Each structure stands twice: as C-alpha cells, then as structure tokens.
Backbone as ProteinMPNN parsed JSONL, in Angstrom:
{"seq_chain_A": "XXXXXXXXXXXXXXXXXXXXXXXXXXXXXXXXXXXXXXXXXXXXXXXXXXXXXXXXXXXXXXXXXXXXXXXXXXXXXXXXXXXXXXXXX", "coords_chain_A": {"N_chain_A": [[-25.07, 3.154, -19.305], [-24.103, 2.436, -16.718], [-22.324, 0.496, -17.519], [-20.325, 1.923, -18.878], [-19.349, 3.5, -16.775], [-18.409, 1.444, -15.13], [-16.35, 0.363, -16.745], [-14.661, 2.591, -16.88], [-13.989, 2.837, -14.128], [-12.659, 0.411, -13.718], [-10.4, 0.73, -15.389], [-9.177, 3.117, -14.304], [-8.596, 2.254, -11.73], [-6.795, 0.135, -12.174], [-4.72, 1.575, -13.375], [-4.064, 3.319, -11.257], [-3.254, 1.476, -9.274], [-1.002, 0.448, -10.585], [0.589, 2.787, -10.742], [1.188, 3.246, -8.012], [2.668, 0.937, -7.509], [4.822, 1.285, -9.298], [5.903, 3.632, -8.236], [6.74, 2.689, -5.732], [8.715, 0.877, -6.551], [10.492, 2.696, -7.712], [11.18, 4.126, -5.427], [12.599, 2.235, -3.962], [14.78, 1.857, -5.64], [16.05, 4.29, -5.727], [15.203, 6.211, -7.663], [13.789, 8.807, -9.8], [10.792, 9.989, -8.483], [7.185, 9.443, -8.502], [4.919, 12.085, -8.216], [3.38, 12.827, -5.082], [0.955, 14.145, -5.14], [-0.047, 13.364, -7.617], [-0.503, 10.646, -7.171], [-2.495, 10.802, -5.191], [-4.491, 12.214, -6.57], [-5.194, 10.456, -8.641], [-6.385, 8.496, -7.098], [-8.508, 9.971, -6.067], [-10.078, 10.55, -8.351], [-11.422, 8.247, -8.846], [-9.865, 5.998, -8.495], [-9.61, 4.875, -5.959], [-9.937, 2.313, -4.823], [-7.972, 0.797, -6.132], [-5.733, 2.21, -5.211], [-5.921, 1.779, -2.444], [-5.655, -1.031, -2.26], [-3.101, -1.304, -3.427], [-1.525, 0.116, -1.597], [-1.418, -1.666, 0.503], [-0.536, -4.077, -0.66], [1.981, -3.378, -1.747], [3.044, -2.224, 0.46], [3.229, 0.565, 0.712], [3.292, 4.031, 1.185], [1.896, 3.886, 3.546], [2.485, 4.947, 5.996], [2.264, 7.669, 5.886], [0.143, 10.138, 7.003], [-1.745, 11.484, 5.437], [-2.205, 9.815, 3.327], [-2.874, 7.48, 4.622], [-5.318, 8.053, 5.834], [-6.904, 9.516, 3.978], [-7.153, 7.991, 1.585], [-8.656, 5.591, 2.329], [-10.988, 6.974, 3.134], [-11.786, 8.182, 0.73], [-12.367, 5.859, -0.657], [-14.599, 4.872, 0.738], [-16.439, 6.936, 0.178], [-16.585, 6.66, -2.619], [-17.646, 4.045, -2.864], [-20.128, 4.318, -1.558], [-21.236, 6.242, -3.242], [-21.421, 4.759, -5.635], [-23.233, 2.782, -4.851], [-25.515, 4.341, -4.351], [-25.905, 5.315, -6.945], [-26.479, 2.967, -8.393], [-28.801, 2.109, -7.065], [-30.561, 4.17, -7.707], [-30.754, 3.892, -10.433]], "CA_chain_A": [[-24.382, 4.129, -18.465], [-23.338, 1.729, -15.698], [-21.234, -0.223, -18.179], [-19.272, 2.915, -19.134], [-18.771, 3.827, -15.467], [-17.667, 0.266, -14.705], [-15.115, 0.291, -17.534], [-13.816, 3.685, -16.406], [-13.47, 2.505, -12.799], [-11.679, -0.662, -13.874], [-9.177, 1.305, -15.963], [-8.529, 4.055, -13.39], [-8.062, 1.505, -10.597], [-5.599, -0.576, -12.639], [-3.683, 2.599, -13.548], [-3.666, 3.781, -9.926], [-2.488, 0.384, -8.67], [0.299, 0.413, -11.261], [1.365, 3.959, -10.331], [1.709, 3.008, -6.665], [3.711, -0.073, -7.641], [5.98, 1.913, -9.953], [6.511, 4.561, -7.281], [7.436, 1.893, -4.735], [9.931, 0.383, -7.196], [11.397, 3.839, -7.837], [11.662, 4.457, -4.081], [13.607, 1.231, -3.6], [15.946, 1.99, -6.51], [16.498, 5.691, -5.705], [14.905, 6.845, -8.957], [12.874, 9.937, -9.761], [9.525, 9.465, -7.98], [5.895, 9.983, -8.93], [4.489, 13.066, -7.208], [2.317, 12.38, -4.183], [-0.294, 14.729, -5.619], [-0.52, 12.511, -8.707], [-1.036, 9.431, -6.559], [-3.756, 11.128, -4.522], [-5.489, 12.626, -7.562], [-5.725, 9.268, -9.315], [-7.304, 7.873, -6.147], [-9.676, 10.837, -5.97], [-10.929, 10.504, -9.55], [-12.045, 6.939, -8.994], [-8.931, 4.905, -8.285], [-9.368, 4.671, -4.526], [-9.789, 0.887, -4.526], [-6.631, 0.432, -6.589], [-4.766, 2.826, -4.299], [-6.019, 1.092, -1.153], [-5.045, -2.359, -2.411], [-1.665, -1.125, -3.681], [-0.873, 0.53, -0.355], [-1.206, -2.85, 1.334], [0.26, -5.06, -1.399], [3.356, -2.896, -1.862], [3.405, -1.567, 1.723], [3.707, 1.86, 0.233], [2.54, 5.214, 1.625], [1.023, 3.53, 4.666], [2.849, 5.722, 7.192], [1.912, 9.084, 5.703], [-1.223, 10.281, 7.482], [-2.675, 11.939, 4.41], [-2.56, 8.637, 2.533], [-3.457, 6.508, 5.544], [-6.697, 8.401, 6.154], [-7.701, 10.017, 2.852], [-7.471, 6.947, 0.606], [-9.845, 4.845, 2.775], [-12.161, 7.86, 3.121], [-12.214, 8.271, -0.669], [-12.95, 4.57, -1.019], [-15.947, 4.844, 1.316], [-17.262, 7.859, -0.609], [-16.804, 6.063, -3.94], [-18.547, 2.896, -2.724], [-21.464, 4.853, -1.261], [-21.708, 6.864, -4.477], [-21.814, 3.709, -6.588], [-24.471, 2.159, -4.348], [-26.613, 5.284, -4.631], [-26.106, 5.359, -8.392], [-27.122, 1.719, -8.802], [-30.148, 2.089, -6.516], [-31.381, 5.141, -8.436], [-30.965, 3.418, -11.81]], "C_chain_A": [[-23.517, 3.433, -17.405], [-22.154, 0.981, -16.297], [-20.047, 0.71, -18.422], [-18.57, 3.282, -17.826], [-17.924, 2.661, -14.969], [-16.337, 0.121, -15.433], [-14.14, 1.375, -17.086], [-13.174, 3.329, -15.063], [-12.435, 1.387, -12.859], [-10.345, -0.1, -14.363], [-8.459, 2.203, -14.954], [-7.953, 3.324, -12.173], [-6.826, 0.703, -10.978], [-4.44, 0.409, -12.793], [-3.164, 3.068, -12.186], [-2.823, 2.724, -9.215], [-1.085, 0.336, -9.261], [1.169, 1.596, -10.846], [1.964, 3.787, -8.937], [2.833, 1.983, -6.708], [4.982, 0.483, -8.258], [6.681, 2.855, -8.987], [7.264, 3.815, -6.187], [8.756, 1.364, -5.31], [10.959, 1.505, -7.316], [11.974, 4.24, -6.477], [12.776, 3.495, -3.665], [14.906, 1.449, -4.376], [16.473, 3.426, -6.63], [16.356, 6.388, -7.051], [13.978, 8.035, -8.731], [11.471, 9.428, -9.481], [8.312, 10.109, -8.638], [5.422, 10.916, -7.822], [3.348, 12.513, -6.36], [0.961, 12.921, -4.618], [-0.89, 13.879, -6.74], [-1.143, 11.239, -8.154], [-2.388, 9.694, -5.898], [-4.853, 11.514, -5.514], [-6.059, 11.412, -8.291], [-6.671, 8.495, -8.393], [-8.606, 8.659, -6.079], [-10.615, 10.703, -7.155], [-11.47, 9.109, -9.846], [-11.147, 5.76, -8.712], [-8.664, 4.579, -6.829], [-9.213, 3.197, -4.167], [-8.407, 0.396, -4.95], [-5.549, 0.981, -5.677], [-4.743, 2.084, -2.965], [-5.357, -0.28, -1.215], [-3.536, -2.239, -2.594], [-0.916, -0.725, -2.422], [-0.547, -0.679, 0.512], [-0.355, -3.906, 0.636], [1.729, -4.657, -1.427], [3.895, -2.315, -0.562], [4.013, -0.197, 1.445], [2.747, 2.963, 0.655], [1.608, 4.912, 2.793], [1.337, 4.306, 5.94], [2.466, 7.186, 7.092], [0.43, 9.259, 6.026], [-2.192, 10.654, 6.382], [-2.991, 10.841, 3.404], [-3.345, 7.652, 3.408], [-4.937, 6.783, 5.81], [-7.515, 8.836, 4.935], [-8.059, 8.93, 1.845], [-8.652, 6.085, 1.084], [-11.116, 5.701, 2.789], [-12.692, 8.022, 1.701], [-12.899, 6.981, -1.101], [-14.38, 4.457, -0.494], [-16.884, 5.736, 0.503], [-17.575, 7.261, -1.98], [-17.778, 4.884, -3.87], [-19.97, 3.365, -2.455], [-22.055, 5.503, -2.514], [-22.169, 5.843, -5.501], [-23.102, 3.023, -6.146], [-25.661, 3.059, -4.638], [-26.924, 5.351, -6.113], [-26.857, 4.118, -8.874], [-28.566, 1.667, -8.311], [-31.064, 3.031, -7.303], [-31.643, 4.717, -9.872], [-31.723, 2.146, -11.719]], "O_chain_A": [[-22.354, 3.787, -17.212], [-21.109, 0.848, -15.662], [-18.898, 0.33, -18.198], [-17.343, 3.364, -17.776], [-16.833, 2.873, -14.44], [-15.318, -0.203, -14.822], [-12.946, 1.122, -16.93], [-11.968, 3.497, -14.88], [-11.445, 1.417, -12.128], [-9.291, -0.419, -13.814], [-7.25, 2.064, -14.766], [-6.922, 3.739, -11.642], [-5.896, 0.6, -10.179], [-3.314, 0.116, -12.392], [-1.955, 3.199, -11.993], [-1.794, 3.045, -8.621], [-0.101, 0.201, -8.534], [2.368, 1.426, -10.621], [3.12, 4.145, -8.71], [3.843, 2.14, -6.02], [6.085, 0.191, -7.798], [7.91, 2.879, -8.921], [8.326, 4.266, -5.757], [9.789, 1.398, -4.64], [12.145, 1.302, -7.056], [13.132, 4.648, -6.392], [13.777, 3.911, -3.082], [15.997, 1.25, -3.842], [17.251, 3.732, -7.534], [17.272, 7.065, -7.516], [13.457, 8.245, -7.635], [10.999, 8.524, -10.17], [8.405, 11.176, -9.246], [5.509, 10.586, -6.64], [2.464, 11.819, -6.862], [-0.058, 12.245, -4.483], [-2.106, 13.697, -6.802], [-2.196, 10.807, -8.622], [-3.315, 8.896, -6.033], [-6.019, 11.173, -5.313], [-7.263, 11.341, -8.534], [-7.648, 7.907, -8.857], [-9.687, 8.072, -6.039], [-11.833, 10.74, -6.981], [-11.919, 8.829, -10.958], [-11.616, 4.622, -8.689], [-7.599, 4.059, -6.498], [-8.423, 2.867, -3.282], [-7.751, -0.337, -4.21], [-4.561, 0.302, -5.399], [-3.675, 1.797, -2.424], [-4.589, -0.645, -0.325], [-2.776, -2.991, -1.984], [0.208, -1.177, -2.199], [0.487, -0.708, 1.18], [0.463, -4.562, 1.281], [2.614, -5.473, -1.168], [5.069, -1.951, -0.483], [5.119, 0.136, 1.87], [1.533, 2.835, 0.498], [0.626, 5.625, 2.998], [0.529, 4.318, 6.868], [2.355, 7.869, 8.11], [-0.43, 8.623, 5.416], [-3.335, 10.199, 6.38], [-3.984, 10.951, 2.686], [-4.344, 7.075, 2.979], [-5.72, 5.85, 5.991], [-8.71, 8.547, 4.87], [-9.164, 8.942, 1.302], [-9.579, 5.865, 0.305], [-12.2, 5.202, 2.489], [-13.904, 8.004, 1.484], [-13.894, 7.01, -1.826], [-15.269, 3.995, -1.208], [-17.999, 5.331, 0.177], [-18.71, 7.349, -2.449], [-18.644, 4.748, -4.735], [-20.915, 2.859, -3.061], [-23.238, 5.331, -2.807], [-23.191, 6.037, -6.16], [-23.963, 2.718, -6.972], [-26.696, 2.594, -5.116], [-28.09, 5.435, -6.497], [-27.778, 4.228, -9.683], [-29.457, 1.236, -9.043], [-32.228, 2.706, -7.535], [-32.637, 5.129, -10.471], [-32.032, 1.536, -12.743]]}, "name": "protein", "num_of_chains": 1, "seq": "XXXXXXXXXXXXXXXXXXXXXXXXXXXXXXXXXXXXXXXXXXXXXXXXXXXXXXXXXXXXXXXXXXXXXXXXXXXXXXXXXXXXXXXXX"}
C-alpha cells in the first residue's frame, strides 16, 4: 500500500512541478497560460511538495496570496497525513 502511495506521490509531484515550470515559461513568452485552478488542484491532490519547490525554483506564483499561503498549508497537511499513515501501518 505504501509503495503505491509513494509512486503516486512521486508522479503527481513531478507533474505539478512541470506544470508550474511550463506556466512560468508561458508567462514569459506571452502564451496561453495554465489555469490557476489547475495548478492549485494538482497541489491539493498530492503535488504540494512539487508546487512548493517549483514556486521557489521558478519564482512563480510567489506573490499571489492564495498560492503563497495555501501551497505551504497543503504541504503541511500532506506531510502530517503521511506521517500518520506510516505510524498506523
């Protein structure tokens, strides 16, 4: 079970990191952007670590309060959830 969850989290975090990077590239080149809701949803469904790292690596979405505060909050919830899951198993 933990192996499946670990694989899922790895994939969703890589995808989320890539989406933030692609959106930053599109912002620089005045291209059609990825919706903010999509970026937040991918963070919510497990990609919060990828989103958090991408925000700092790409310096993207760091000024918007709803990214600045919700992504780290999601990360804390995800980490606590994983700790509780591991302790119970």
